[in-house]
C-alpha positions as CSV (number, residue, x, y, z in Angstrom):
1,X,-9.9,7.9,-22.8
2,X,-11.0,4.6,-22.3
3,X,-14.2,3.4,-20.2
4,X,-15.3,0.5,-18.3
5,X,-18.6,-0.9,-17.5
6,X,-19.3,-1.9,-14.3
7,X,-21.8,-3.8,-12.8
8,X,-24.6,-1.1,-12.1
9,X,-24.6,-0.5,-16.0
10,X,-23.7,3.0,-15.7
11,X,-20.1,3.9,-17.3
12,X,-17.0,5.9,-15.9
13,X,-13.8,6.9,-16.8
14,X,-11.4,4.5,-15.9
15,X,-9.6,6.1,-12.7
16,X,-6.1,5.5,-14.0
17,X,-5.9,8.4,-15.8
18,X,-3.6,11.7,-15.4
19,X,-5.9,13.7,-13.4
20,X,-6.5,11.1,-10.7
21,X,-2.9,10.8,-10.6
22,X,-2.2,14.4,-10.0
23,X,-5.1,14.5,-7.5
24,X,-3.5,12.0,-5.4
25,X,-0.2,12.7,-5.4
26,X,-0.4,16.2,-4.6
27,X,-2.2,15.0,-1.4
28,X,0.6,12.8,-0.6
29,X,3.2,14.5,-1.5
30,X,2.1,18.0,-0.1
31,X,4.1,19.7,2.4
32,X,1.2,19.5,4.7
33,X,2.0,16.0,5.7
34,X,5.3,16.8,6.3
35,X,7.5,13.8,4.9
36,X,4.6,11.4,6.4
37,X,7.5,10.1,9.0
38,X,6.4,7.4,11.1
39,X,5.3,8.4,15.0
40,X,4.0,11.7,13.4
41,X,0.2,12.6,12.9
42,X,1.1,13.3,9.6
43,X,1.2,9.6,8.6
44,X,-1.6,9.0,10.4
45,X,-3.6,12.0,7.9
46,X,-2.0,9.8,5.0
47,X,-3.6,6.6,6.2
48,X,-7.0,8.2,6.4
49,X,-6.8,9.5,3.0
50,X,-5.8,6.3,1.9
51,X,-8.8,4.3,3.9
52,X,-11.2,6.8,2.9
53,X,-10.2,6.0,-0.9
54,X,-10.9,2.2,-0.4
55,X,-14.6,2.8,1.4
56,X,-15.2,4.9,-1.4
57,X,-14.2,2.3,-4.4
58,X,-16.3,-0.1,-2.5
59,X,-13.6,-2.8,-0.9
60,X,-14.0,-5.0,2.5
61,X,-12.1,-4.6,5.3
62,X,-10.1,-7.9,5.6
63,X,-12.0,-10.6,7.0
64,X,-12.8,-10.2,11.0
65,X,-11.5,-6.5,11.2
66,X,-13.9,-3.7,12.2
67,X,-12.3,-1.5,9.6
68,X,-9.3,-0.5,7.0
69,X,-6.8,0.1,9.8
70,X,-4.5,-2.4,11.3
71,X,-2.4,-1.3,14.1
72,X,0.7,-2.4,14.9
73,X,3.5,-0.9,17.5
74,X,6.5,0.2,15.6
75,X,8.7,1.7,18.5
76,X,7.9,-1.3,21.0
77,X,7.1,-1.6,24.3
78,X,5.1,-3.4,26.4
79,X,2.3,-5.2,25.4
80,X,0.4,-5.1,28.5
81,X,0.1,-0.8,28.0
82,X,-2.9,0.5,28.8
83,X,-5.3,1.7,25.8
84,X,-8.5,3.1,26.9
85,X,-9.7,4.4,30.4
86,X,-13.3,4.0,31.5
87,X,-14.9,5.7,34.3
88,X,-18.7,3.6,35.3
89,X,-20.6,5.3,37.8
90,X,-17.6,7.1,39.3
91,X,-15.3,4.2,39.3
92,X,-12.4,3.2,37.1
93,X,-13.1,-0.1,35.5
94,X,-10.3,-3.1,34.5
95,X,-9.2,-3.4,31.2
96,X,-10.9,-7.0,31.5
97,X,-14.3,-5.4,31.5
98,X,-14.3,-3.2,28.5
99,X,-13.7,-3.4,25.1
100,X,-14.1,-0.3,22.6
101,X,-14.3,-0.8,18.6
102,X,-13.3,2.2,16.4
103,X,-13.3,1.2,13.0
104,X,-10.7,4.5,12.4
105,X,-7.8,5.6,14.1
106,X,-7.5,9.3,15.4
107,X,-10.7,9.3,16.7
108,X,-10.3,9.3,20.6
109,X,-11.5,12.5,21.9
110,X,-13.2,11.7,25.4
111,X,-16.3,10.6,25.4
112,X,-19.7,10.7,27.6
113,X,-23.1,8.8,28.7
114,X,-24.7,11.4,26.1
115,X,-22.3,10.2,22.9
116,X,-24.0,6.4,22.9
117,X,-27.4,4.8,22.2
118,X,-27.1,2.6,25.3
119,X,-28.4,-0.9,25.4
120,X,-28.9,-3.6,27.9
121,X,-28.0,-7.1,27.0
122,X,-30.0,-9.5,28.7
123,X,-27.2,-12.4,28.0
124,X,-23.8,-12.5,27.4
125,X,-21.8,-11.1,24.5
126,X,-21.8,-13.4,21.3
127,X,-20.1,-13.4,18.6
128,X,-22.6,-12.2,16.0
129,X,-23.9,-9.2,18.7
130,X,-23.3,-6.5,15.7
131,X,-25.4,-7.7,13.1
132,X,-28.9,-7.1,15.5
133,X,-28.0,-3.3,16.2
134,X,-26.0,-2.4,12.7
135,X,-29.3,-0.5,12.1
136,X,-28.7,1.9,15.1
137,X,-26.9,4.8,13.8
138,X,-24.2,6.9,16.3
139,X,-22.1,5.7,19.0
140,X,-23.6,2.4,21.0
141,X,-22.7,1.2,24.7
142,X,-23.6,-1.9,25.0
143,X,-23.6,-3.6,28.4
144,X,-24.3,-6.8,30.3
145,X,-24.2,-8.5,33.7
146,X,-23.3,-11.5,32.7
147,X,-19.7,-12.7,31.2
148,X,-19.0,-15.7,28.7
149,X,-20.5,-19.1,29.9
150,X,-16.7,-20.2,30.7
151,X,-16.7,-17.7,33.3
152,X,-13.1,-16.6,32.6
153,X,-13.6,-14.0,29.6
154,X,-16.0,-11.0,29.4
155,X,-16.3,-11.3,25.9
156,X,-16.0,-13.8,22.7
157,X,-12.5,-13.8,21.2
158,X,-14.0,-12.5,18.3
159,X,-16.9,-10.9,16.7
160,X,-18.4,-10.7,13.3
161,X,-18.3,-7.6,11.7
162,X,-20.5,-6.3,9.1
163,X,-19.4,-6.9,5.3
164,X,-18.5,-3.5,4.8
165,X,-16.8,-2.7,8.6
166,X,-17.9,-1.1,11.2
167,X,-20.0,2.2,10.2
168,X,-19.8,3.1,14.4
169,X,-17.8,3.3,17.7
170,X,-19.4,0.8,19.7
171,X,-18.1,0.1,23.6
172,X,-18.8,-3.2,25.1
173,X,-18.7,-3.2,29.4
174,X,-19.6,-6.1,31.1
175,X,-20.8,-4.1,35.0
176,X,-23.5,-5.2,37.7
177,X,-25.1,-1.6,37.4
178,X,-26.9,0.2,34.9
179,X,-24.8,3.3,34.0
180,X,-25.8,6.3,34.8
181,X,-22.5,8.5,34.2
182,X,-19.6,7.4,31.8
183,X,-16.4,9.1,30.9
184,X,-14.0,7.0,28.2
185,X,-10.6,8.2,27.1
186,X,-7.7,7.1,25.3
187,X,-4.9,7.0,26.5
188,X,-2.0,9.7,24.1
189,X,1.1,8.1,24.7
190,X,-0.4,4.7,23.5
191,X,-2.2,6.2,20.7
192,X,0.7,8.4,19.7
193,X,3.6,5.1,19.4
194,X,0.8,3.4,16.5
195,X,1.6,2.3,13.0
196,X,-1.1,1.7,10.6
197,X,-1.3,-0.5,8.0
198,X,-4.6,0.5,5.8
199,X,-5.7,-2.9,4.2
200,X,-8.9,-4.2,2.2
201,X,-10.0,-6.9,0.0
202,X,-12.0,-7.2,-3.2
203,X,-13.7,-10.1,-3.2
204,X,-13.0,-13.3,-6.0
205,X,-15.7,-14.4,-8.1
206,X,-14.7,-18.3,-9.0
207,X,-11.7,-18.4,-6.5
208,X,-11.9,-16.3,-3.5
209,X,-10.0,-18.5,-2.1
210,X,-6.9,-17.3,-3.5
211,X,-5.4,-14.0,-3.6
212,X,-3.9,-11.5,-5.5
213,X,-2.0,-9.0,-3.5
214,X,-1.1,-5.4,-4.3
215,X,0.9,-3.2,-2.0
216,X,3.0,-0.3,-1.4
217,X,4.1,1.4,1.5
218,X,2.9,5.1,2.2
219,X,5.9,6.4,5.2
220,X,8.4,8.2,4.4
221,X,11.8,10.5,5.9
222,X,9.4,13.2,7.9
223,X,11.4,16.2,8.1
224,X,15.4,16.5,7.8
225,X,16.7,18.6,10.2
226,X,19.8,21.5,9.0
227,X,21.1,23.8,11.5
228,X,19.3,24.9,14.5
229,X,16.7,27.1,12.6
230,X,15.6,25.7,9.2
231,X,13.8,22.6,8.5
232,X,13.2,20.6,5.1
233,X,10.2,18.4,4.4
234,X,11.9,15.1,2.8
235,X,8.2,14.9,1.0
236,X,8.8,11.4,-0.4
237,X,7.0,12.3,-3.7
238,X,8.4,9.0,-5.6
239,X,9.5,7.5,-2.3
240,X,6.9,6.2,-2.3
241,X,3.6,8.9,-2.8
242,X,4.1,7.4,-6.1
243,X,4.1,3.5,-5.5
244,X,0.6,4.7,-3.2
245,X,-1.2,6.2,-5.8
246,X,-0.8,3.5,-7.9
247,X,-2.4,1.0,-5.0
248,X,-5.3,3.9,-4.9
249,X,-6.1,3.7,-8.5
250,X,-5.6,0.2,-9.1
251,X,-7.5,-1.1,-6.5
252,X,-10.7,1.8,-7.9
253,X,-9.8,0.6,-11.0
254,X,-10.4,-3.4,-10.4
255,X,-13.2,-2.4,-8.2
256,X,-14.8,-0.7,-11.0
257,X,-14.1,-3.8,-13.2
258,X,-15.7,-6.1,-11.1
259,X,-14.6,-9.2,-12.9
260,X,-11.9,-10.7,-10.8
261,X,-11.7,-14.6,-10.5
262,X,-9.2,-14.6,-7.5
263,X,-9.5,-12.0,-4.4
264,X,-7.2,-9.1,-4.6
265,X,-6.5,-7.8,-1.5
266,X,-4.4,-3.6,-1.4
267,X,-2.0,-2.8,1.3
268,X,0.0,0.2,2.2
269,X,2.1,0.2,4.6
270,X,4.1,2.3,7.2
271,X,6.9,1.2,8.6
272,X,8.9,0.6,6.0
273,X,11.5,3.3,6.6
274,X,12.1,1.9,10.1
275,X,13.0,-1.4,8.5
276,X,9.7,-3.1,7.1
277,X,8.3,-3.4,10.2
278,X,4.6,-2.9,8.9
279,X,4.7,-5.5,6.2
280,X,6.8,-8.1,8.9
281,X,4.2,-7.5,11.5
282,X,1.5,-8.4,8.6
283,X,2.9,-11.6,7.8
284,X,3.0,-12.0,11.8
285,X,-0.7,-11.9,11.8
286,X,-2.6,-13.0,9.0
287,X,-2.4,-16.3,7.3
288,X,-0.2,-15.8,4.3
289,X,-0.5,-19.2,2.4
290,X,-3.8,-17.8,0.6
291,X,-2.2,-15.6,-1.3
292,X,-0.3,-16.8,-4.5
293,X,1.6,-13.8,-5.8
294,X,2.8,-10.1,-4.4
295,X,3.2,-7.5,-6.7
296,X,4.8,-4.5,-4.3
297,X,5.0,-0.9,-6.1
298,X,8.1,1.4,-5.4
299,X,9.1,4.4,-6.4
300,X,7.5,4.5,-10.2
301,X,7.3,8.2,-10.2
302,X,10.9,8.6,-11.8
303,X,11.9,7.6,-15.6
304,X,15.7,6.6,-14.1
305,X,15.4,4.0,-16.8
306,X,13.5,5.3,-19.8
307,X,10.9,6.9,-20.3
308,X,7.6,3.7,-19.9
309,X,10.3,1.3,-18.4
310,X,10.1,-0.3,-15.0
311,X,12.2,-3.3,-13.7
312,X,11.3,-5.9,-11.2
313,X,13.4,-6.7,-8.2
314,X,14.7,-10.4,-7.6
315,X,14.2,-11.0,-11.2
316,X,15.2,-14.8,-10.9
317,X,13.9,-15.6,-7.7
318,X,10.4,-17.2,-8.8
319,X,8.4,-17.7,-11.7
320,X,6.7,-14.5,-11.5
321,X,8.6,-11.2,-12.8
322,X,9.0,-13.5,-16.1
323,X,5.6,-13.6,-16.1
324,X,4.7,-10.2,-15.7
325,X,7.6,-9.4,-17.9
326,X,5.6,-11.9,-20.5
327,X,2.5,-9.5,-19.9
328,X,4.1,-6.5,-19.8
329,X,4.5,-6.9,-23.3
330,X,0.9,-6.2,-24.4
331,X,1.4,-2.7,-22.8
332,X,3.3,0.5,-23.7
333,X,5.9,-0.4,-20.8
334,X,9.3,-2.2,-21.3
335,X,10.7,-4.5,-18.7
336,X,14.3,-3.3,-17.9
337,X,17.1,-5.5,-16.6
338,X,17.4,-3.9,-12.8
339,X,20.7,-2.3,-11.0
340,X,23.4,-4.9,-9.7
341,X,22.2,-7.4,-7.3
342,X,24.7,-5.7,-4.4
343,X,21.7,-3.1,-3.5
344,X,19.8,-5.5,-2.3
345,X,16.7,-3.9,-3.4
346,X,14.7,-7.2,-3.2
347,X,15.1,-7.8,0.3
348,X,14.6,-3.8,0.9
349,X,11.2,-3.5,0.3
350,X,8.0,-4.6,1.7
351,X,7.7,-7.7,-1.0
352,X,10.6,-9.3,1.4
353,X,8.4,-10.1,4.1
354,X,5.8,-12.3,1.8
355,X,9.1,-13.5,0.4
356,X,10.2,-15.0,3.7
357,X,6.8,-16.8,4.1
358,X,6.9,-19.0,0.9
359,X,5.4,-16.5,-1.9
360,X,6.7,-15.4,-4.9
361,X,6.5,-11.6,-4.4
362,X,8.5,-8.8,-5.7
363,X,8.8,-4.8,-6.3
364,X,8.6,-2.8,-9.7
365,X,10.3,0.4,-9.8
366,X,11.5,2.7,-12.8
367,X,14.1,4.5,-10.5
368,X,16.3,3.4,-7.4
369,X,18.6,4.4,-4.4
370,X,20.9,6.4,-7.1
371,X,18.4,8.6,-8.0
372,X,20.0,11.9,-6.7
373,X,16.7,13.3,-4.6
374,X,16.4,9.8,-3.0
375,X,15.8,10.3,0.5
376,X,16.7,14.2,-0.2
377,X,14.3,17.2,0.3
378,X,14.2,17.9,-3.5
379,X,12.2,14.4,-3.8
380,X,8.8,16.7,-4.3
381,X,6.1,16.8,-7.0
382,X,7.7,19.0,-9.4
383,X,9.6,16.0,-10.3
384,X,7.1,13.8,-10.7
385,X,6.7,12.6,-14.8
386,X,2.9,12.2,-13.7
387,X,2.5,10.8,-18.1
388,X,5.4,7.9,-17.1
389,X,3.4,7.2,-13.9
390,X,-0.4,6.8,-15.7
391,X,1.6,4.9,-17.9
392,X,3.0,2.5,-15.7
393,X,0.4,1.9,-13.5
394,X,-2.2,1.2,-16.4
395,X,0.4,-1.2,-17.5
396,X,0.5,-3.2,-14.0
397,X,-3.3,-3.4,-14.5
398,X,-3.1,-5.5,-17.6
399,X,0.0,-7.6,-16.8
400,X,-1.5,-8.5,-14.0
401,X,-4.7,-9.4,-15.5
402,X,-4.0,-13.3,-16.1
403,X,-2.7,-13.5,-12.5
404,X,-6.0,-12.5,-11.3
405,X,-7.8,-14.6,-14.0
406,X,-6.3,-17.6,-12.3
407,X,-3.2,-18.2,-14.2
408,X,-0.3,-20.1,-11.5
409,X,2.9,-19.0,-10.7
410,X,5.1,-22.3,-9.9
411,X,7.9,-22.1,-7.9
């Protein structure tokens, strides 16, 4: 087994091994997640699993974010919808005068005054206020009777979050009287219709302002109804628990190495099966100009193109595929020609949201939609070739090495 020497000086086994691949795949492709369908609570469970993996690897949330989870609304609706309801001393408060920050989704159990450590702020809320109270454990209620100096807002436009993100829920309230009672609850109809991208970074050593993106989508098709009585789970083991597993292990691998010159970003997108909605929302709300290249990982669990073979979508659309192919030559994996461009695989996965922003971004795949179990109930864990997957993930880590060290992709 290959060993890496992390910063701590302690030897750890390389996380990209068959046991770890099997362990993660057994979670993401399990029947309990019911095919990870968009709009379903099981997809949120998968997202929480990914976020916990990023946290365990020591990755940081994106700058300016309280945690790894980036909500968006895949099913649309009014932007003025109410997300939380707060009663303060028996009176319902306007949405303008309170803000509830929770670093992980799904934590919407109604709360009372007893659930918080309450602190009165003797000034208006500042951007760096969280740093002052970061050592306080448990959920935190910070309240003040002073709005911002401009008198038009009650809170700063953004907060400065700790480097590792928030570790507790924080409720900010601007009120004229101290709380004697409190009732906070989330609006189920709002939260149940959110999707979540899960994103984290590993800051670079010498070129932190330049980003290499690794991505995969973790949603699938949910449950396929047959007749009136029989339901079949579309587990999506190959599509795309396999790519998500690669993403998790690559994040852990590079975090243990801790020698990346460029910043590495890891994004698990939902809403891909609805038309790339998660990645589309991401590029609309994140400044993508720092991203120098994007490597998206799709359906690597089935060796449809031969053992230890992959193809790269849109091979002639940018110099990135040729660069990767050159680097793959030092590994056990070979890059083969992909299927006909008429399939438009280049445009049908999350890499294309970044392409439209002018970023060289491509998907690495080892099977396509001609696989007999594509979007079918038979896309199950028992079909996955774990040794093939493991070899491909290791090879991706090696092939991306020159990008991570600083090699440029010239458009």
